[in-house]
Structures are given as structure tokens and as C-alpha cells.
N, C-alpha and C positions, 0 to 999 in steps of 0.2 A: 325623473327629476326628484332630487334630494329635497326635503323639506326643512325647514328652519329648525323643527324639533329635532328631527334626525340628526342634523348638523351638530346640534348641541350636545348630542348624546354620544357622540363619537369622539375618540381620541384620535391624535395625529396618525397613528399607525392604521386605525381603522378607516379614516378618511381617504389615505393614500392607496390602500386596497381597493377602496371603491372605486378610485380613478382607474387603477389598474384593470379591474373587471368592467370598465366602461359603464359603470352604474351611475356615475358622475363625471363632472370634468372640472379641471381646474379654474375655468371661467365661472362656471356654476359655484363652487367653494368660495371664491373670492366675492363673488357678488353677495353671498349669503354672508361672509364676514363684514364686508362694507354695510350690509343692512343691519347687523348686529350692533356694529359700532355706532352707526346713525341713530339707532334706538336706545341703546343702553348707554353709550359713553356720556351723553350730557348728564347722567345721573351720578356718574362715579369718576370722570375726568382721568380715565387711565391712559388714553392715547392722545397724545399732544401733538404729533405730527403725522399727518396723513401722506400716505405714499402710494395712493391708489394708481396713480400714472405709471409710477416705475414698475408695480406689480403687473399692471396690464402690459408694459412693455417687456417683461419677462416672458408673458405668455405669447406675445406677438412674436418674439425672437423664437420660439419653439421651446416647449417645456423641456427642462433637463431631466435626462432619464434617470433620476436619483431615487432613492428609497421613500422619499416623501413628496415626490412629485405631485403638484397641485394644491398643497396643503397651505393655508394662510397662515402667517407667522409674523411676529413684532419684535422689534430690537428695542432694547433698553437704551434710553438717550444719554448713555455713558459708556465711553470706550470703544463700543463696536461702530466704527466708521463705515458710512456708505457714500462712495463717491459722488459728489454734487448735490448730497442733502445736509442740510445744516444740523450740526450738533450743537447743544448748549450744556449739558451737564447740569441743567437746572440753573443756570448763572447767566445773566447778560453780560458779564464780563468774559466769560469763557465761550461765547458763541464763536462759530466759525463754520466754514464749508470745506471739508476734506476733499482733497483730489485723489483719494485712493479708496479702496475696499480694505478694511481688516482682513486678515486671514480667514476668521471665522464668519464673516460676512461672505467671502468667495466660498467657503464650504457650505454654508446654508443654501447659498444660490445653486451650487452644484448638485445638491441634495434635493433640488426642486421646490424648494419652499419659496412661496411668494410673499415677499416682505412687503407688507401693506401699510406700516406705519411705526412710529416710535412711542414709547412709553414714558411716562412722567417719573421724575426721580426728585429727592430734595436736592437742595443747591450742593453742586460739587459731590454728591452722594454721601454727605457728612450727617446723617441723620437716620434715625429708625421710625420716622415719620415723614411720609412723602409729601412735601408741599414746598413752593418756592414763589418768589415774587413774578416769575414768568409767566407761569401757567396756573397758579394756584395749587389747591389741595386736590390729592386723589382721595375718594371716599372708600371705605370699606363696603363692598357689594353687599355684605351680611346685615349691615346697618349704616346708613347714611349718617355723616357726621362724625363716624368714627375713623381712626387712622386706619390705613390698609397696611401699616408697616411700611419698613423701609431698609436698604434704600432702593430696592427693585419693587416699590409698591405699585407702580403703574403696571408691571408686567405681571404681578401675582394677582392683582385685582381684575385685570383683562381675562386671565385664565379662569379665575373663579366666576366671572360672570359670562364665561363661555363666549367670549368675543372671539377667540382663538384657542385651540387646546393646548398650546404649548408658546413659550415667548422667552426671548433670551434675558438673561440676568447676570449680575456680577455679585461678589461676595468679599468685603474686605475686613468685616467685623461683624458679620451676621446677616448680610444683605440681601441673600437669597432666602435664607432660613427663617428670618423675622417676618418678612411678608407673607411667606407661604404658610407660616404658622397662623397669621391673624386672618388670612383669607380662605383658609382650609384646602389648600392644595398641596401637592408634593414638591419638596425642595432639596436638591442634592447640591452641597458645596464640595468641589472637587479637590484633589490633591494639589498642593503646590507643584507647579510645572506641567500638569496634566493637559491643559488646555492653553494655546499659545496666546500671548498679546500681540503678536507681530502683525504687521512688518515693522511697526514705529516703536514698539515698547518691547525691552527684554523682560522685565519683571515690574509689577505695580505693587508699592507699599512693601519693599523688601520681600515679595514673594507671599505676603499676607492676602493679597487680592487674587481672586480667581474668577472665571466665568463659566457660566454653563445656562440653565433653563430653569423655569417654574413650570410645572407640567400638571394635567389632570391624572395621567396614568404613569405607573412605574416603567412601563415599557417605552413609553415615549422618551422619558429621560434617558434610558439604556441606550436607544437608536441615537439619540442626539449626541451622546457622549461617543458613540463609534464615530460619528460624524466629525466632531470636533477634535477628538483627541490625537490623531497622528502628530508627532513631532513636527515641528517647523525650523528649517535650516536656520541658523543663526540664534535660535534661543539659548540662553545662557546655561540652562540645565533641563532636564526632563524627569517626569516622575518615573517610579519603577515600572517594568514591563506590565502591560495589560493583557487581557485576554484577547483573543482574536476577534470576539464579538461579545459585547455586555448583552445584547439583545438576546443572543442565543443561550447565555450561561443563566439568565434569570429564570429559566425553565426549570432549574434544578434547585429545588428548596434546600437550604442549609438543615443540617441535623446537630442537635446537642450542642449549641453556641454557649459559651460561658458569657454571661451578659453581668456587668457590674451597674448596679442601681445606685445612683447619685442624686439626692434630694436636697443638698445643702450646697447653696450658691457659693462659688469660689471666693467672693468678696464678702460673704455673710449675709447678704440681703435676704429679707423676708420673701418666701415663696407663697403666692397666693394659693388658698386652698383649692381652688379650681384647677389650678397648674399642677398641684401634688395630686389631686384625684386622677387627672389624666395620666399622669406617670405610674401611679399606682395601678390603674386598671389596665395599662399597658403591659406592666410587669406580669400581671396575672394572664394577660392573654399570651404572652411569650412562654410561659410555664405550660399553659395549656398545649402550646404547639410543640413541646418537649424540649425546650431550652431551660437552661439552668441560670437563675437569677440570684444574685447575692448583693446585700448592700456593701457600697464601698465609699470612699472619699477621694477628692482629687487635691492632694497638696502640691500645688505648683507655685506658690509665692505669690498669689496675686495681689496681695497688699504689701508685698516686701520686693516691689521691683517690676513685676510683670506688667501691671496696668500701666505704669509709667512708661515703660518700654513700647508698648503699643501705642500709647498717645503721641510719644516722640516720632515714631515712624509715621503715623497718620498725619501729624501735624507738618513734619518735614515733607513729606510726599505732596500734600496739598500744597504746601508754599512752593515746591519745585514746580508744580503744573502751573500755578498762577504766575509765578516769575516767567515760566516758558512762554505763556499767553502773551505776556506783557510785552516780552522781547520781540516776539513774532509780529506783534501789532504796533508796537512803537509807543504803547501806552505807559503810564505810571500807575503801580498800585496804590490804591487809597483805601481807607476804612469804608469809605461810601459805597465801594464796589461790592461789598460783602454784607450779609446779614449778622448780626451779632453773635449767633452761633458759630458760623463758619470762622468769624474773626478769632474767636477763643483757640481753635485749632491753629491758625495761621500764626498766632502769637506763640503757641507751643513751638511751632516750627522756627520762628524767628528767635526763639531763645535757647535753640539747641546748637550746641557746637558739634563739630565733626566727630569730637571724641564721645558726645553724648549720643550721636546717632550710631557709632560704632557699638557702643557699649548696648544699645537698644537690639540691635541685631544679634548680638551675643546673648543676651537675655532670652529673646524668643527662640533661639537655637537651643537653649538650656531647657526651655519647655517641651520641645521636641522630644529631648532626651527623657524628661520626667514622664512624658506620656508614653514613650516607647516602654518604660519600666511598668507602668501601669497595665498596658497591653500584654505583658508576659503572663498575667493572671487571667485578663479577660479578652475575649474576641471583640467585643463591643462594649460601650459605655451607653446607658441610658439616663437621660436627664430630662427635666423639663425644657422646652425650648426657651421660653420666656418665664420671668417670675410674676408676670400680671396678664390677664386676658387684654384683648384689644382695648384701647383706651380712646378717649375722645379727642379730637383734635385740639390742639392748645396744650394738651398734657405736657408735650416736650417741647413747648416754646422757651426760648431763652428768656429768664426773668431778671429781674433788677438785682437779684442778690448775686449775680455774676457767675464766673466760670466754675466755682466750686460746686454751686447747686446744680447747675447745668449739666457738668460731666457726671457728677454723682449720680443724677437721674438717668442719663444716658447708659452708664455703666450698670446701674443697679437692675434696670428692666432686661437689659441683654445680656445678664451676668454670665450666662452659660455659653454665651455665643463667640467670643473672640479667642479663646483658648484654641479652637481648632484652626484658626486663622494663623495664630502665632506658631503652633506646632506644625503647620502644614499638612494635617491629615484630613481625611474627607469626612464629612458629618452630614446628616440628612434630617430633616423634619418631616414628620409623617402625619397626617391629618385623621387621627384616630378618636378624637373627643370633641364634643360641642357642650358647653354649659348650659345652665338653667335659662339664660337669657338668649340661647340660640347663636352664641359666638363661637367661633372655632378655636380650638387649643391644641396646637401642635406638641408632639414630643419628639426629642432629639436622640439620634443615636450617633456615636462617633466610632470609626474603625482605625486600625493602625494605617500609617502612611502608605499610601499606594493602594489601599484595599478597597476601592469603590466596588469591586465584585461582589464582595461579602455583604456590603450594604444593599446594592440593588437585588441581589437573590434574596435577601431576608425581607426588603421591602415588597417585593412581588408575593412573597408568602403571606406577609400582614394584609396586603391588598386582597387576597383570595379569602382569608379567614374574616377579615372585617372591612368590606368593600366601602369606599368612600366616593367613588365617582357619581352615584346616583343621587348624591346630596347636594344641591346648589341653592344659592340664594334666592329669596322670592323675586327679586327684580329681574332675574335671569330666567326664571322658570315659569314660562307659559307652557312648558313642555310637560309630558308625561314623567312621573318621577320613579317608574318601574325599574330602571336600571340601566347602566351605561351600555351602549352598543359600541362594540369594539370591530364590527366589520369582519 
């Protein structure tokens, strides 16, 4: 029988291997996950919808013979629909019960994952701090009262606290990478068109929004991408061809990568010394592994149109989603239905014309051209993930100073994030640094469009050189800290 401590030290691939070897069972793993959620979740508020009976039904119907058979899993309460289970997007107005499974949900089930719950999100996913009026705030497992990041804060916190080894997440302006950095886990933002949003959506936020997972290990991320990535009939486009298996290619470390080091934020925001230290230490680590690191800059016109284009697309997309919900329910949209911060994005959408939206799409496509030129000289770009360490709850609250201050703070802290969403390229945050206060500080790597392979191979190399899985928050760790068990 697997102990709770052993469960905490395993990644998803390792747990699945134990199931295959009959050293544990899916039922046993599900019971351990439920036990962990019951014990830890009251402290962090990561899981907001319990789906234990659905997971038990999966077991009763016969465990799917997939590569992750029997491994507990969580869905983000945004975009990934599960038939018959309420979705909220962190908003009372957006609540509803879908009558279908999203394609990714179907693929997770076929892989054998036991979907045990849904994780918390900020209202409509529109913040880098996970809190809402429906479920409250998700706390950072490393320090209660601090933000877990957003918008996939519930998923990142659940993985960091070892409730599950991997959880679904989405990223429209940093929403996988921000919370993964804040919570000290691995987070890969995939290329535009790599993972389908079907069957109901062709693209989200003009392709800026993508979905994947937050994970403890790189190999979990690689295997989940193998599961998620096949194109879906009817998708408006697809990312460039992928390897036969991301899980297999990560066994081959990259050699002699050209890495561009960027420490100046695109909008000119000040970068906190802790975040600079993290990226400088990482640059030295890269050089010690035989890669070549040179300082560079990203001249992408952030303050001359790109930030406005991203805000226009986000505001327009959120307004379209809200109007669609209003039409399907026969309700009227009012300011009382949304928090002040969400209202500001909706106002941007209300003020945008069709021509404005068309211009915004052209502008993000120009960012893709700009980054393609950058990558003629560099295989990867290294940046801080965030400009600040994790902050206390309330730091990102909408203030009485209004839109300008709210959006300025939003963009300033996540200044390195939205560029990859605009360009469509893949990017990852890697948990390689903790500051003197014991808070995790991630570093970001960006690769050319379609090249998740290089990112994952390099991440696996970093994981061997400077392992992170053995580090876990005190509230999670009544387990020995000697090292992760991968099975």
C-alpha cells in the first residue's frame, strides 16, 4: 500500500508506473488525493469543486488503459468543460452546467486520469491574483496570505501542495506561467494552435489563450502534451508539426544553445532584485551546461501599440463571452454582475470598434514577426518570469484611482508575460530560485513558434542539473525531503 508520503514524492508518470506494476491502484491513489485535499485545501483554497463521485464512476466503469491510468487530476474551472459539472469561471454571472466534455477533457479521461475536482480562478480569468466573490482567495502554499498568482492559481497551488502531481491550466496573458512561478512548479505555455479548444471554441482571445498544465516534473508536462496535442477536426488552424513523442525527446539534452538574456522589461518596469538574481543565476547555470548566453533586448513596441492591442483583444473577448452567456440565459448585462477590475476590461471591449479589433490582431501578428527575427540570433530567450516576488493578497485589488492604475500594476508585474501570447510562441517558467523569505521565483524561457520540443528538452536538462521536485512548502511536507520518487 502506497503511503501519503510516497504519494507526495511521486510525479504523475511515476504514479502511473506504480499502477502498471500493481504496487498501487487507481482507487488507492484517488483516496490519497481526497485525503490530501481534505487536509490541505482548507489552508489554501485551491480546489473549489469536488468531483469525487465522478472519479469513482470512472473507476467503476473500468480504468482506461491509457499512459496515466489511475492518476488523480484536477481541471481548472475555466474553459475545460466536464459534462454535468458546473463551470463558473469564478463568476456568478458565468455559471452554467455544460452538456458536453471538452476535447481535452475527453483526452484526459482516455489517458486514464481520474478527474477529482476543479480549481479556483480569478473572475473570468482576468487577474494575476486568484480570488473571486464566489469562492474567495487561493493562498500561496509557501506563505498563507500571499497570492498564488493567476489565473491558474488554484491549479498551481494544488500541484505545489502535492494534492495532485499535475493539473490543467490555461494561459492568455501569463496565466500558466505566473502562478507556476509564484508556487514553485513547472509551467509550459504552448504554441498558438497546439492544443484544441474544441468542440465549442475555435480559438480564444484571437489565439492568445492556450491550455496545458502545471506540473511538478518536466516529464509530466511532456506526456500531457502528447495526450493533448493531436489536432481536432474543425480547428481553424494548427501549430507546426510536433515530434512523435515529447516524452521520448526529453531524454536527449540539447547542446550549445544560443540563449539571449533579457533583464529590461518590455514596458520599462523596474525588476525586483530577487527576480534579477534568479535570472542571473540561471544564466550562469546555462553556461555551466555548455550553452552560450548573451545579453540582448526585446524591441517589440510594447509602449507604442502592443499593450493596447492585447488589452483590446482581451476586453473584446471577455465582452463576447459575457454577451454570449447573457443571450443563452436571457439575462441583461449590468455592472453589478462583475467586479470593478473585470468591468474595466469589459469597458475596453465596449469601446472597441470592429476596426480596432482588426488592428489589434494585425498588431499581435507583427509581434510574431518581430520575435521571429529575434530568434534568428537566439534559440531561446531568458527573462525573469515576473518583475516582483509573490505579493500579499490585496496588492492587485482594483483601487479608487481607477483603470489607469489598475492596468498599470497588472501589466507591470507581468511585463514579460503577454509577449509570448501575442506572438503565439511557446514559453515556460522553471522553478530554479527561492528568495531569502523562502518564496519561489521562476525564470522564463521563450522558444520560436512551434518549438515546445527544445523548451522541454532544455527544461529536462535543467531539472537534472538543479532539481526542484524535492522542495515543497512546509504545509505540504510532513514527508521526508530527500528527493522525488519517480517510480
